[in-house]
C-alpha positions as MATLAB code, in Angstrom:
seq = 'MAAQADGRIVRPRQEPDGELTPTVTFLDQLLAKDTAEEPPMRDTTGNLVEVRVREPWNMHLLTADGTNNAAPEAEAMTAPPEPVLAKLSPTRVELLVEGKVRWSVERSKKSYFAALPRPTSTA';
ca = [
     109.531   84.804   14.969;
     110.521   81.206   15.403;
     108.073   78.332   15.677;
     108.537   75.871   18.513;
     108.107   72.113   17.989;
     104.567   72.345   19.355;
     103.613   74.823   16.610;
     103.401   77.937   18.778;
     105.174   81.157   17.872;
     108.093   82.028   20.143;
     108.390   85.743   20.823;
     110.283   87.816   23.404;
     108.065   88.824   26.306;
     107.639   92.520   26.942;
     109.004   93.883   30.182;
     106.417   94.544   32.900;
     106.855   98.294   32.393;
     107.260   97.988   28.616;
     105.096   99.509   25.924;
     101.783   97.648   25.511;
     100.758   98.706   21.982;
     103.170   96.482   19.978;
     102.119   93.357   21.908;
      98.391   94.099   21.661;
      98.690   94.868   17.940;
     100.590   91.619   17.364;
      98.003   89.587   19.297;
      95.038   91.242   17.559;
      96.560   90.473   14.159;
      97.405   86.902   15.191;
      93.921   86.170   16.541;
      92.280   87.792   13.492;
      94.174   85.374   11.199;
      92.824   82.280   13.008;
      91.034   80.049   10.496;
      89.514   77.626   13.024;
      85.824   76.742   12.770;
      85.181   78.933   15.820;
      87.998   81.506   15.839;
      88.546   83.991   18.668;
      86.068   86.845   18.441;
      84.931   89.965   20.241;
      81.436   90.987   21.284;
      79.957   94.415   20.620;
      81.713   95.858   23.685;
      85.137   94.548   22.631;
      85.395   91.652   25.092;
      86.885   88.381   23.863;
      84.156   85.735   23.699;
      83.791   82.085   22.717;
      80.849   79.984   21.598;
      79.587   77.605   24.260;
      76.693   75.219   23.837;
      74.469   75.075   26.898;
      71.360   73.107   27.650;
      68.686   75.365   29.139;
      67.632   74.180   32.575;
      64.193   74.174   34.138;
      62.466   74.524   30.776;
      60.041   72.284   28.950;
      59.725   71.558   25.270;
      56.708   72.737   23.271;
      55.382   70.118   20.869;
      52.441   69.908   18.454;
      50.464   68.120   21.184;
      51.149   70.699   23.895;
      53.943   70.816   26.422;
      55.956   67.824   27.502;
      55.143   68.377   31.168;
      51.351   68.524   30.712;
      50.859   64.812   31.449;
      52.593   63.520   34.587;
      53.084   60.041   33.105;
      54.754   61.408   29.972;
      58.515   61.236   29.758;
      59.941   64.738   30.098;
      61.819   66.040   27.104;
      64.568   68.532   27.702;
      64.885   71.718   25.708;
      67.521   71.487   22.973;
      71.009   72.867   23.639;
      71.641   76.353   22.325;
      74.834   78.190   21.431;
      75.682   81.303   23.447;
      78.565   83.771   23.372;
      80.392   83.681   26.690;
      82.852   86.380   27.755;
      86.324   84.994   28.406;
      87.721   85.467   31.895;
      91.228   86.924   32.191;
      92.583   83.413   32.806;
      90.812   82.037   29.700;
      92.299   84.911   27.651;
      95.784   84.040   28.947;
      95.255   80.382   28.043;
      93.990   81.344   24.578;
      97.102   83.459   23.959;
      99.460   80.835   25.401;
      97.942   78.282   23.032;
      99.343   80.339   20.163;
     102.450   82.104   21.545;
     105.295   81.193   23.903;
     106.834   84.260   25.504;
     110.572   83.915   26.048;
     112.535   85.710   28.735;
     116.309   86.049   28.503;
     118.284   86.805   31.656;
     122.035   86.904   32.106;
     122.160   83.441   33.709;
     119.017   81.742   32.404;
     116.300   81.807   29.802;
     112.764   80.530   30.217;
     109.203   80.805   28.943;
     106.816   83.005   30.915;
     103.346   84.521   30.902;
     102.716   88.077   29.823;
     102.782   90.610   32.651;
      99.353   91.270   34.084;
      97.883   94.702   33.398;
      97.993   97.068   36.328;
      96.200  100.248   37.144;
      97.314  103.181   39.298;
      93.851  104.607   39.886;
];
């Protein structure tokens, strides 16, 4: 595996009808080694998630004196932001992976970087 100037790993892309297990195993191991403050993670159902901080809307803050919306002349205080785990969309997963790996494609007359083939189902 070669590293590109931007720090991403360069790896041959699997063929659209190629075996999926080696690529998934590689990506799982790569994401598990991430030492960032908020590394990629999975929820209890196995979905990739990320931490997002959201400010609750349409809520009031409880204080020692009551609620902040009890007196109409009082300045409203917003509830503090809270961290939540948000499931990554398929596009966000692709962007996460592309931030770490460049998939190379070699053809007889050209070579280029490409996205992984999208999963398909024949249900």
